[in-house]
DOBA-214250 format. One record per residue: residue number from 1; residue in three letters; x, y, z of N, C-alpha, C, O in turn. Coordinates in Angstrom, 3 decimals, m for minus. Example, Ala and Ser with C-alpha at 12.3 -4.5 7.8 and 13.67 -1.06 7.14 Angstrom:
<pts>
{1,"ALA",{13.190,m5.690,7.800},{12.300,m4.500,7.800},{13.200,m3.300,7.800},{14.236,m3.319,8.465}}
{2,"SER",{12.850,m2.250,7.080},{13.670,m1.060,7.140},{12.900,0.030,7.870},{13.409,1.138,8.039}}
</pts>
This chain:
<pts>
{1,"MET",{0.842,m1.191,0.000},{0.000,0.000,0.000},{0.882,1.248,0.000},{1.876,1.321,0.723}}
{2,"LEU",{0.513,2.198,m0.799},{1.263,3.439,m0.943},{1.023,4.343,0.257},{m0.106,4.473,0.729}}
{3,"ILE",{2.089,4.964,0.746},{1.938,5.906,1.851},{1.178,7.136,1.370},{1.095,7.388,0.168}}
{4,"SER",{0.627,7.896,2.300},{m0.096,9.112,1.929},{0.891,10.217,1.597},{2.071,10.134,1.938}}
{5,"ARG",{0.404,11.240,0.935},{1.269,12.378,0.621},{1.738,13.054,1.906},{2.894,13.465,2.006}}
{6,"ASP",{0.847,13.169,2.883},{1.238,13.773,4.163},{2.370,12.995,4.826},{3.309,13.584,5.361}}
{7,"GLU",{2.273,11.659,4.786},{3.341,10.824,5.352},{4.643,11.002,4.562},{5.730,11.057,5.138}}
{8,"ALA",{4.515,11.090,3.246},{5.692,11.267,2.393},{6.350,12.620,2.661},{7.577,12.708,2.720}}
{9,"LEU",{5.552,13.666,2.823},{6.104,14.993,3.128},{6.815,15.003,4.473},{7.897,15.574,4.610}}
{10,"LYS",{6.206,14.374,5.456},{6.823,14.291,6.782},{8.166,13.565,6.681},{9.159,14.003,7.263}}
{11,"PHE",{8.192,12.467,5.947},{9.407,11.684,5.735},{10.465,12.536,5.022},{11.636,12.528,5.399}}
{12,"LEU",{10.041,13.262,3.998},{10.937,14.127,3.245},{11.576,15.173,4.167},{12.791,15.370,4.145}}
{13,"TYR",{10.752,15.835,4.968},{11.269,16.886,5.847},{12.169,16.328,6.948},{13.062,17.021,7.436}}
{14,"GLU",{11.937,15.104,7.328},{12.772,14.447,8.337},{14.134,14.044,7.762},{15.158,14.194,8.428}}
{15,"LYS",{14.145,13.541,6.546},{15.362,12.974,5.955},{16.144,13.933,5.053},{17.325,13.710,4.789}}
{16,"LEU",{15.498,14.984,4.588},{16.127,15.889,3.618},{16.044,17.328,4.131},{15.106,18.051,3.795}}
{17,"PRO",{17.017,17.746,4.939},{16.931,19.062,5.565},{17.228,20.264,4.657},{16.844,21.384,4.992}}
{18,"THR",{17.890,20.062,3.538},{18.280,21.181,2.679},{17.071,21.785,1.959},{16.405,21.092,1.190}}
{19,"PRO",{16.779,23.071,2.198},{15.601,23.715,1.593},{15.558,23.627,0.066},{14.496,23.378,m0.504}}
{20,"GLN",{16.708,23.829,m0.609},{16.703,23.780,m2.076},{16.374,22.377,m2.585},{15.704,22.230,m3.608}}
{21,"LEU",{16.836,21.355,m1.884},{16.513,19.980,m2.283},{15.033,19.685,m2.060},{14.418,18.959,m2.841}}
{22,"ARG",{14.475,20.235,m1.017},{13.038,20.073,m0.779},{12.239,20.723,m1.908},{11.256,20.158,m2.387}}
{23,"LYS",{12.666,21.911,m2.326},{11.980,22.597,m3.433},{12.098,21.780,m4.724},{11.133,21.640,m5.475}}
{24,"HIS",{13.291,21.248,m4.965},{13.493,20.403,m6.141},{12.571,19.173,m6.077},{12.009,18.758,m7.090}}
{25,"SER",{12.428,18.607,m4.896},{11.563,17.435,m4.716},{10.102,17.781,m4.984},{9.381,16.999,m5.604}}
{26,"LEU",{9.664,18.945,m4.520},{8.282,19.382,m4.772},{8.050,19.653,m6.255},{6.982,19.349,m6.787}}
{27,"ALA",{9.051,20.224,m6.921},{8.946,20.459,m8.367},{8.870,19.132,m9.118},{8.071,18.977,m10.043}}
{28,"SER",{9.701,18.186,m8.716},{9.707,16.866,m9.363},{8.385,16.150,m9.151},{7.888,15.476,m10.053}}
{29,"GLU",{7.817,16.293,m7.964},{6.504,15.699,m7.702},{5.456,16.284,m8.644},{4.682,15.544,m9.251}}
{30,"ALA",{5.430,17.607,m8.766},{4.435,18.265,m9.626},{4.564,17.796,m11.070},{3.566,17.505,m11.729}}
{31,"VAL",{5.799,17.726,m11.554},{6.054,17.283,m12.924},{5.581,15.844,m13.114},{4.916,15.534,m14.103}}
{32,"MET",{5.918,14.976,m12.185},{5.539,13.570,m12.319},{4.026,13.379,m12.241},{3.475,12.540,m12.954}}
{33,"ARG",{3.356,14.138,m11.394},{1.886,14.060,m11.328},{1.270,14.490,m12.657},{0.334,13.858,m13.146}}
{34,"ARG",{1.797,15.567,m13.238},{1.255,16.074,m14.506},{1.490,15.071,m15.631},{0.608,14.839,m16.457}}
{35,"LEU",{2.677,14.479,m15.660},{2.967,13.483,m16.695},{2.075,12.256,m16.536},{1.563,11.726,m17.522}}
{36,"ALA",{1.888,11.807,m15.304},{1.024,10.643,m15.045},{m0.403,10.930,m15.496},{m1.045,10.094,m16.133}}
{37,"ARG",{m0.892,12.121,m15.159},{m2.259,12.505,m15.558},{m2.389,12.499,m17.075},{m3.371,11.992,m17.616}}
{38,"HIS",{m1.407,13.058,m17.754},{m1.423,13.120,m19.219},{m1.425,11.726,m19.842},{m2.089,11.487,m20.850}}
{39,"LEU",{m0.684,10.820,m19.238},{m0.539,9.469,m19.800},{m1.526,8.450,m19.234},{m1.517,7.287,m19.638}}
{40,"GLY",{m2.374,8.878,m18.305},{m3.336,7.962,m17.698},{m2.680,6.937,m16.781},{m3.134,5.796,m16.691}}
{41,"LYS",{m1.615,7.343,m16.103},{m0.877,6.447,m15.199},{m1.237,6.749,m13.750},{m2.060,7.625,m13.483}}
{42,"ASP",{m0.630,6.033,m12.822},{m0.900,6.164,m11.392},{m0.284,7.464,m10.860},{0.912,7.532,m10.578}}
{43,"GLU",{m1.115,8.472,m10.734},{m0.641,9.796,m10.345},{m0.023,9.815,m8.948},{0.951,10.530,m8.714}}
{44,"GLU",{m0.574,9.043,m8.025},{m0.020,9.006,m6.663},{1.373,8.383,m6.657},{2.304,8.949,m6.084}}
{45,"LEU",{1.516,7.239,m7.280},{2.817,6.568,m7.311},{3.855,7.434,m8.021},{4.966,7.618,m7.523}}
{46,"TRP",{3.492,7.953,m9.165},{4.431,8.779,m9.923},{4.773,10.042,m9.139},{5.941,10.423,m9.062}}
{47,"GLY",{3.773,10.690,m8.562},{4.009,11.922,m7.816},{4.879,11.699,m6.594},{5.835,12.440,m6.367}}
{48,"LEU",{4.553,10.676,m5.800},{5.342,10.406,m4.594},{6.754,9.942,m4.929},{7.688,10.194,m4.168}}
{49,"SER",{6.911,9.275,m6.045},{8.264,8.892,m6.481},{9.071,10.132,m6.850},{10.264,10.208,m6.555}}
{50,"GLY",{8.430,11.097,m7.490},{9.102,12.367,m7.773},{9.457,13.097,m6.486},{10.545,13.659,m6.362}}
{51,"LEU",{8.545,13.087,m5.541},{8.769,13.761,m4.262},{9.937,13.140,m3.494},{10.725,13.856,m2.875}}
{52,"LEU",{10.047,11.828,m3.532},{11.029,11.121,m2.697},{12.285,10.666,m3.446},{13.117,9.964,m2.872}}
{53,"HIS",{12.434,11.050,m4.703},{13.540,10.513,m5.507},{14.931,10.864,m4.981},{15.887,10.136,m5.251}}
{54,"ASP",{15.063,11.951,m4.245},{16.363,12.355,m3.701},{16.388,12.264,m2.173},{17.147,12.985,m1.525}}
{55,"ILE",{15.581,11.401,m1.607},{15.404,11.321,m0.156},{16.719,11.156,0.604},{16.829,11.597,1.748}}
{56,"ASP",{17.702,10.536,m0.011},{18.981,10.295,0.666},{20.091,11.251,0.238},{21.242,11.062,0.631}}
{57,"TYR",{19.780,12.260,m0.548},{20.822,13.086,m1.150},{21.719,13.773,m0.120},{22.938,13.805,m0.284}}
{58,"ASP",{21.128,14.318,0.931},{21.953,14.995,1.934},{22.975,14.052,2.560},{24.075,14.472,2.918}}
{59,"SER",{22.615,12.791,2.691},{23.538,11.840,3.325},{24.464,11.131,2.328},{25.426,10.482,2.739}}
{60,"THR",{24.185,11.247,1.029},{25.012,10.535,0.038},{25.702,11.456,m0.962},{26.404,10.975,m1.851}}
{61,"LYS",{25.520,12.754,m0.840},{26.048,13.688,m1.857},{27.558,13.577,m2.061},{28.067,13.937,m3.123}}
{62,"ASP",{28.265,13.090,m1.068},{29.714,12.926,m1.208},{30.100,11.554,m1.765},{31.281,11.282,m1.983}}
{63,"ASN",{29.109,10.695,m1.995},{29.353,9.369,m2.556},{28.165,9.012,m3.449},{27.253,8.291,m3.043}}
{64,"MET",{28.200,9.531,m4.666},{27.051,9.369,m5.565},{26.767,7.912,m5.939},{25.674,7.601,m6.412}}
{65,"LYS",{27.724,7.028,m5.736},{27.466,5.605,m5.994},{26.459,5.048,m4.988},{25.822,4.028,m5.251}}
{66,"GLU",{26.312,5.705,m3.848},{25.345,5.289,m2.824},{23.986,5.975,m2.981},{22.980,5.514,m2.442}}
{67,"HIS",{23.974,7.107,m3.742},{22.728,7.849,m3.920},{21.672,6.974,m4.577},{21.937,6.326,m5.589}}
{68,"THR",{20.545,6.957,m4.034},{19.340,6.173,m4.373},{19.397,4.757,m3.810},{18.354,4.164,m3.533}}
{69,"LEU",{20.593,4.207,m3.636},{20.680,2.871,m3.039},{20.397,2.969,m1.539},{19.663,2.152,m0.983}}
{70,"THR",{20.983,3.973,m0.895},{20.680,4.236,0.510},{19.203,4.612,0.641},{18.510,4.148,1.546}}
{71,"GLY",{18.739,5.453,m0.271},{17.326,5.850,m0.265},{16.396,4.670,m0.450},{15.310,4.639,0.130}}
{72,"SER",{16.806,3.700,m1.248},{15.985,2.506,m1.475},{15.735,1.751,m0.188},{14.626,1.281,0.067}}
{73,"VAL",{16.780,1.639,0.624},{16.641,0.963,1.920},{15.639,1.732,2.791},{14.770,1.138,3.429}}
{74,"MET",{15.775,3.047,2.804},{14.870,3.897,3.581},{13.421,3.725,3.103},{12.494,3.618,3.906}}
{75,"LEU",{13.255,3.702,1.794},{11.911,3.595,1.219},{11.302,2.207,1.449},{10.097,2.089,1.673}}
{76,"LYS",{12.122,1.170,1.396},{11.627,m0.186,1.682},{11.119,m0.278,3.114},{10.118,m0.941,3.385}}
{77,"GLU",{11.818,0.394,4.030},{11.424,0.375,5.444},{10.047,0.987,5.678},{9.362,0.620,6.633}}
{78,"ILE",{9.633,1.921,4.812},{8.302,2.521,4.970},{7.269,1.874,4.034},{6.138,2.345,3.915}}
{79,"GLY",{7.683,0.793,3.380},{6.759,0.044,2.533},{6.483,0.671,1.180},{5.431,0.430,0.587}}
{80,"PHE",{7.419,1.476,0.682},{7.222,2.105,m0.622},{7.257,1.027,m1.705},{8.069,0.106,m1.624}}
{81,"PRO",{6.388,1.124,m2.719},{6.318,0.092,m3.764},{7.620,m0.084,m4.549},{8.325,0.882,m4.842}}
{82,"GLU",{7.914,m1.324,m4.876},{9.135,m1.676,m5.603},{9.221,m0.947,m6.945},{10.308,m0.547,m7.361}}
{83,"GLU",{8.097,m0.773,m7.618},{8.094,m0.072,m8.907},{8.616,1.358,m8.754},{9.371,1.841,m9.597}}
{84,"GLY",{8.214,2.024,m7.685},{8.695,3.375,m7.414},{10.165,3.387,m7.027},{10.919,4.268,m7.442}}
{85,"ILE",{10.564,2.409,m6.234},{11.965,2.310,m5.816},{12.873,2.105,m7.026},{13.931,2.727,m7.128}}
{86,"ARG",{12.461,1.241,m7.929},{13.283,1.004,m9.130},{13.386,2.273,m9.984},{14.457,2.581,m10.506}}
{87,"ALA",{12.288,3.002,m10.126},{12.327,4.249,m10.907},{13.284,5.242,m10.253},{14.031,5.936,m10.941}}
{88,"ILE",{13.257,5.306,m8.937},{14.148,6.202,m8.196},{15.599,5.775,m8.393},{16.459,6.621,m8.640}}
{89,"GLN",{15.883,4.496,m8.291},{17.255,4.010,m8.517},{17.709,4.308,m9.945},{18.862,4.675,m10.168}}
{90,"ALA",{16.814,4.152,m10.900},{17.165,4.345,m12.306},{17.463,5.806,m12.633},{18.149,6.084,m13.616}}
{91,"HIS",{16.963,6.742,m11.831},{17.269,8.152,m12.136},{18.732,8.477,m11.846},{19.221,9.528,m12.260}}
{92,"ASN",{19.428,7.605,m11.154},{20.869,7.762,m10.900},{21.628,6.629,m11.606},{22.570,6.065,m11.050}}
{93,"SER",{21.217,6.311,m12.804},{21.747,5.150,m13.521},{23.249,5.210,m13.759},{23.902,4.168,m13.809}}
{94,"ASP",{23.804,6.389,m13.904},{25.255,6.496,m14.120},{26.031,5.899,m12.955},{27.152,5.421,m13.129}}
{95,"ASN",{25.438,5.928,m11.773},{26.120,5.425,m10.579},{25.584,4.086,m10.093},{26.328,3.305,m9.501}}
{96,"THR",{24.316,3.808,m10.331},{23.732,2.555,m9.836},{23.836,1.423,m10.848},{23.799,0.250,m10.476}}
{97,"GLY",{23.966,1.770,m12.127},{23.962,0.757,m13.173},{22.565,0.248,m13.482},{22.405,m0.680,m14.275}}
{98,"ILE",{21.548,0.844,m12.865},{20.157,0.459,m13.119},{19.609,1.400,m14.190},{19.312,2.565,m13.925}}
{99,"THR",{19.485,0.870,m15.393},{19.091,1.673,m16.542},{17.584,1.894,m16.563},{16.820,0.945,m16.383}}
{100,"PRO",{17.143,3.132,m16.781},{15.703,3.371,m16.902},{15.155,2.665,m18.145},{15.691,2.805,m19.245}}
{101,"GLU",{14.077,1.906,m17.945},{13.497,1.147,m19.047},{12.030,1.478,m19.278},{11.636,1.764,m20.408}}
{102,"SER",{11.217,1.444,m18.233},{9.785,1.722,m18.400},{9.562,3.217,m18.622},{10.441,4.029,m18.337}}
{103,"ASP",{8.393,3.574,m19.127},{8.069,4.990,m19.299},{8.194,5.731,m17.973},{8.698,6.853,m17.934}}
{104,"PHE",{7.743,5.117,m16.901},{7.831,5.694,m15.565},{9.282,6.017,m15.214},{9.579,7.126,m14.769}}
{105,"GLU",{10.165,5.081,m15.405},{11.580,5.257,m15.081},{12.218,6.315,m15.974},{12.969,7.165,m15.496}}
{106,"LEU",{11.923,6.265,m17.248},{12.473,7.236,m18.187},{11.996,8.646,m17.855},{12.778,9.596,m17.885}}
{107,"LEU",{10.714,8.774,m17.541},{10.156,10.103,m17.296},{10.545,10.665,m15.930},{10.594,11.884,m15.768}}
{108,"LEU",{10.822,9.816,m14.951},{11.346,10.331,m13.686},{12.738,10.935,m13.915},{13.049,12.006,m13.395}}
{109,"SER",{13.554,10.252,m14.683},{14.889,10.785,m15.002},{14.781,12.094,m15.781},{15.470,13.067,m15.474}}
{110,"ALA",{13.926,12.108,m16.773},{13.752,13.316,m17.586},{13.110,14.440,m16.777},{13.549,15.589,m16.835}}
{111,"GLY",{12.081,14.100,m16.032},{11.313,15.107,m15.298},{12.078,15.777,m14.192},{11.990,16.995,m14.030}}
{112,"GLU",{12.832,15.009,m13.418},{13.563,15.633,m12.314},{14.689,16.509,m12.846},{15.107,17.447,m12.168}}
{113,"ASN",{15.180,16.228,m14.028},{16.223,17.058,m14.626},{15.681,18.347,m15.218},{16.312,19.397,m15.100}}
{114,"ILE",{14.520,18.278,m15.853},{14.016,19.486,m16.499},{13.589,20.545,m15.486},{13.518,21.726,m15.824}}
{115,"THR",{13.304,20.138,m14.253},{12.915,21.137,m13.241},{14.026,22.172,m13.061},{13.742,23.362,m12.922}}
{116,"GLY",{15.275,21.737,m13.063},{16.396,22.660,m12.908},{16.531,23.611,m14.084},{16.852,24.786,m13.906}}
{117,"LEU",{16.288,23.107,m15.277},{16.370,23.945,m16.468},{15.256,24.990,m16.470},{15.481,26.139,m16.852}}
{118,"ILE",{14.075,24.599,m16.050},{12.945,25.539,m15.998},{13.218,26.637,m14.975},{12.996,27.814,m15.259}}
{119,"ILE",{13.691,26.268,m13.803},{13.970,27.272,m12.772},{15.102,28.194,m13.215},{15.008,29.410,m13.049}}
{120,"ALA",{16.162,27.633,m13.772},{17.284,28.462,m14.244},{16.819,29.441,m15.322},{17.254,30.592,m15.349}}
{121,"THR",{15.944,28.987,m16.200},{15.420,29.866,m17.247},{14.575,30.976,m16.634},{14.703,32.139,m17.017}}
{122,"ALA",{13.722,30.627,m15.695},{12.889,31.642,m15.035},{13.747,32.693,m14.347},{13.406,33.876,m14.357}}
{123,"LEU",{14.844,32.278,m13.756},{15.691,33.211,m13.007},{16.414,34.229,m13.885},{16.888,35.244,m13.374}}
{124,"VAL",{16.512,33.986,m15.189},{17.121,34.980,m16.075},{16.081,35.922,m16.685},{16.438,36.885,m17.363}}
{125,"TYR",{14.803,35.649,m16.446},{13.748,36.551,m16.895},{13.699,37.755,m15.946},{14.004,37.615,m14.761}}
{126,"PRO",{13.324,38.919,m16.446},{13.278,40.107,m15.576},{12.413,39.928,m14.326},{12.783,40.397,m13.249}}
{127,"ASP",{11.267,39.257,m14.456},{10.378,39.083,m13.296},{10.669,37.820,m12.489},{10.093,37.610,m11.422}}
{128,"LYS",{11.570,36.977,m13.009},{11.973,35.732,m12.334},{10.779,34.819,m12.016},{10.727,34.200,m10.953}}
{129,"LYS",{9.837,34.745,m12.937},{8.613,33.960,m12.745},{8.532,32.824,m13.762},{8.761,33.024,m14.955}}
{130,"ILE",{8.207,31.639,m13.275},{7.979,30.504,m14.174},{6.812,30.811,m15.097},{6.795,30.391,m16.254}}
{131,"ALA",{5.838,31.547,m14.578},{4.655,31.892,m15.376},{5.025,32.634,m16.665},{4.285,32.573,m17.647}}
{132,"SER",{6.154,33.328,m16.666},{6.587,34.089,m17.847},{7.358,33.250,m18.857},{7.515,33.654,m20.009}}
{133,"VAL",{7.836,32.094,m18.436},{8.692,31.263,m19.289},{7.856,30.601,m20.386},{6.774,30.070,m20.137}}
{134,"LYS",{8.383,30.649,m21.575},{7.742,30.008,m22.729},{8.457,28.687,m23.022},{9.655,28.538,m22.781}}
{135,"ALA",{7.693,27.745,m23.542},{8.261,26.437,m23.880},{9.412,26.565,m24.871},{10.398,25.834,m24.775}}
{136,"LYS",{9.293,27.492,m25.825},{10.366,27.653,m26.814},{11.650,28.159,m26.157},{12.741,27.885,m26.657}}
{137,"SER",{11.541,28.890,m25.048},{12.741,29.339,m24.328},{13.458,28.157,m23.688},{14.687,28.104,m23.667}}
{138,"ILE",{12.677,27.206,m23.165},{13.274,26.001,m22.574},{13.959,25.188,m23.669},{15.078,24.708,m23.487}}
{139,"ALA",{13.285,25.037,m24.803},{13.865,24.289,m25.925},{15.169,24.947,m26.391},{16.135,24.256,m26.713}}
{140,"LYS",{15.191,26.273,m26.426},{16.407,26.999,m26.824},{17.520,26.758,m25.807},{18.671,26.530,m26.180}}
{141,"ARG",{17.175,26.810,m24.530},{18.179,26.614,m23.468},{18.713,25.178,m23.446},{19.826,24.932,m22.981}}
{142,"MET",{17.927,24.251,m23.941},{18.395,22.856,m24.033},{19.652,22.776,m24.887},{20.522,21.942,m24.634}}
{143,"LYS",{19.755,23.633,m25.896},{20.874,23.597,m26.831},{22.101,24.328,m26.304},{23.199,24.165,m26.836}}
{144,"GLU",{21.920,25.133,m25.260},{23.031,25.911,m24.688},{23.661,25.128,m23.546},{23.226,25.226,m22.398}}
{145,"LYS",{24.672,24.365,m23.865},{25.285,23.492,m22.864},{25.907,24.246,m21.689},{26.035,23.685,m20.601}}
{146,"SER",{26.287,25.485,m21.886},{26.880,26.266,m20.800},{25.816,26.822,m19.842},{26.137,27.225,m18.724}}
{147,"PHE",{24.567,26.842,m20.275},{23.479,27.327,m19.432},{22.990,26.176,m18.550},{22.679,25.095,m19.050}}
{148,"ALA",{22.925,26.414,m17.235},{22.504,25.366,m16.287},{23.243,24.071,m16.617},{22.632,23.024,m16.835}}
{149,"ARG",{24.556,24.169,m16.647},{25.385,23.053,m17.139},{25.292,21.786,m16.309},{25.695,20.721,m16.776}}
{150,"ASN",{24.774,21.870,m15.091},{24.607,20.654,m14.283},{23.351,19.869,m14.653},{23.151,18.753,m14.173}}
{151,"VAL",{22.512,20.443,m15.498},{21.294,19.769,m15.938},{21.644,18.822,m17.080},{22.237,19.232,m18.078}}
{152,"SER",{21.276,17.567,m16.927},{21.581,16.562,m17.948},{20.582,16.628,m19.102},{19.437,16.194,m18.982}}
{153,"ARG",{21.036,17.170,m20.197},{20.190,17.220,m21.407},{19.896,15.798,m21.901},{18.810,15.517,m22.406}}
{154,"GLU",{20.875,14.918,m21.747},{20.696,13.521,m22.146},{19.539,12.877,m21.374},{18.730,12.149,m21.949}}
{155,"SER",{19.469,13.148,m20.077},{18.366,12.603,m19.267},{17.031,13.202,m19.689},{16.029,12.491,m19.759}}
{156,"ILE",{17.006,14.501,m19.968},{15.766,15.145,m20.406},{15.277,14.495,m21.698},{14.077,14.280,m21.871}}
{157,"MET",{16.190,14.186,m22.593},{15.804,13.594,m23.880},{15.223,12.187,m23.750},{14.683,11.655,m24.720}}
{158,"LEU",{15.325,11.579,m22.576},{14.696,10.276,m22.362},{13.180,10.363,m22.523},{12.517,9.342,m22.705}}
{159,"CYS",{12.627,11.575,m22.456},{11.182,11.735,m22.660},{10.772,11.166,m24.018},{9.700,10.577,m24.149}}
{160,"GLU",{11.611,11.341,m25.005},{11.284,10.850,m26.349},{11.304,9.326,m26.402},{10.510,8.718,m27.121}}
{161,"LYS",{12.199,8.714,m25.652},{12.227,7.252,m25.579},{10.946,6.722,m24.931},{10.516,5.599,m25.197}}
{162,"ALA",{10.344,7.562,m24.071},{9.079,7.196,m23.421},{7.874,7.571,m24.287},{6.729,7.389,m23.873}}
{163,"GLY",{8.132,8.089,m25.478},{7.047,8.395,m26.407},{6.496,9.808,m26.320},{5.489,10.117,m26.957}}
{164,"LEU",{7.134,10.666,m25.548},{6.692,12.065,m25.466},{7.685,12.940,m26.228},{8.852,13.021,m25.845}}
{165,"PRO",{7.245,13.588,m27.288},{8.152,14.495,m27.994},{8.618,15.605,m27.042},{7.882,16.016,m26.145}}
{166,"LEU",{9.833,16.075,m27.248},{10.412,17.064,m26.354},{9.510,18.282,m26.169},{9.332,18.747,m25.043}}
{167,"ASP",{8.938,18.804,m27.252},{8.106,20.008,m27.124},{6.877,19.773,m26.243},{6.505,20.649,m25.463}}
{168,"LYS",{6.252,18.619,m26.355},{5.097,18.295,m25.511},{5.537,18.081,m24.065},{4.857,18.516,m23.136}}
{169,"PHE",{6.651,17.425,m23.881},{7.201,17.191,m22.550},{7.472,18.524,m21.847},{7.090,18.713,m20.692}}
{170,"ILE",{8.126,19.431,m22.543},{8.417,20.753,m21.977},{7.127,21.459,m21.598},{7.021,22.030,m20.512}}
{171,"GLU",{6.158,21.421,m22.481},{4.865,22.078,m22.238},{4.194,21.529,m20.965},{3.724,22.300,m20.128}}
{172,"LEU",{4.152,20.211,m20.825},{3.534,19.590,m19.649},{4.290,19.936,m18.365},{3.680,20.210,m17.332}}
{173,"CYS",{5.608,19.920,m18.441},{6.420,20.214,m17.253},{6.297,21.681,m16.850},{6.248,21.993,m15.660}}
{174,"LEU",{6.248,22.571,m17.817},{6.032,23.986,m17.512},{4.675,24.193,m16.836},{4.574,24.925,m15.851}}
{175,"GLU",{3.635,23.549,m17.367},{2.305,23.642,m16.756},{2.361,23.213,m15.293},{1.816,23.883,m14.415}}
{176,"ALA",{3.020,22.098,m15.049},{3.107,21.554,m13.690},{3.831,22.516,m12.760},{3.390,22.755,m11.635}}
{177,"MET",{4.922,23.057,m13.224},{5.713,23.921,m12.353},{5.077,25.290,m12.135},{5.321,25.934,m11.114}}
{178,"ARG",{4.280,25.727,m13.071},{3.538,26.984,m12.867},{2.563,26.825,m11.693},{2.343,27.765,m10.930}}
{179,"GLU",{1.989,25.639,m11.559},{1.022,25.371,m10.488},{1.654,25.400,m9.099},{0.968,25.674,m8.114}}
{180,"VAL",{2.945,25.124,m9.009},{3.621,25.057,m7.700},{4.721,26.106,m7.576},{5.598,25.991,m6.720}}
{181,"GLU",{4.676,27.118,m8.419},{5.751,28.106,m8.484},{6.133,28.680,m7.129},{7.321,28.780,m6.821}}
{182,"ALA",{5.166,29.055,m6.323},{5.466,29.669,m5.014},{6.274,28.731,m4.112},{7.074,29.189,m3.297}}
{183,"ALA",{6.067,27.442,m4.257},{6.745,26.469,m3.387},{8.117,26.046,m3.898},{8.915,25.503,m3.135}}
{184,"VAL",{8.409,26.289,m5.189},{9.643,25.727,m5.758},{10.696,26.750,m6.149},{11.849,26.380,m6.371}}
{185,"MET",{10.341,28.004,m6.238},{11.325,29.003,m6.662},{12.232,29.396,m5.493},{11.786,29.477,m4.348}}
{186,"PRO",{13.511,29.639,m5.798},{14.453,30.060,m4.742},{14.074,31.409,m4.146},{14.760,31.904,m3.251}}
</pts>
C-alpha cells in the first residue's frame, strides 16, 4: 500500500533538511503528477516517487554511488512500492547501473532534470517567474550546454524514448511547475 502524501512529506522533511533539495523534490513531484495525468498512469505513485527521488541526497552527496541505493533501503522500510523504488534508482543510472526502461523510469529521469532547467530559465527573466517562461525558451536553453550546465540534457531527452516528444514534454512540465511556483522558486 502506498503511503499518503502527508506521510511522504513528513518523511521528506525528516530525511532531507536542505531547503533547495526540498523545493526540487516538490517540483519533481508536480512534474511527475502532470505526466502521469497526461498518460493515464498512477498519479499518486508517480508523484510520490518524484517527491522522494532524492530522499537520501543529503547523506550521500559525497558518494554518488550510494545515492538512491541508501534511499531505497529507507523507502523499503516505509513500505514504498518496488516499482517506485526502481524508478528512483534508475534516475541515478550512471552510478547505480540500473538503466531506466519503463516509461515511468524514463520520465522520472527526464522530469527531475528538467525542473532545474525551468527554474534556471525563469531566473534569467526580468520578473523571475515561471509563469513568464515560454516552452520555446526552454527548448532553446536545451541547446546551450553552458546554461545550467549541471542539468543533464541527455536525461531530459529520455522523454522521447518514453514516447513524449520534447516540445510536448516541456509544455507539460512547464504547466506543472507553474502550479507550484510559489513552493519551488528560490
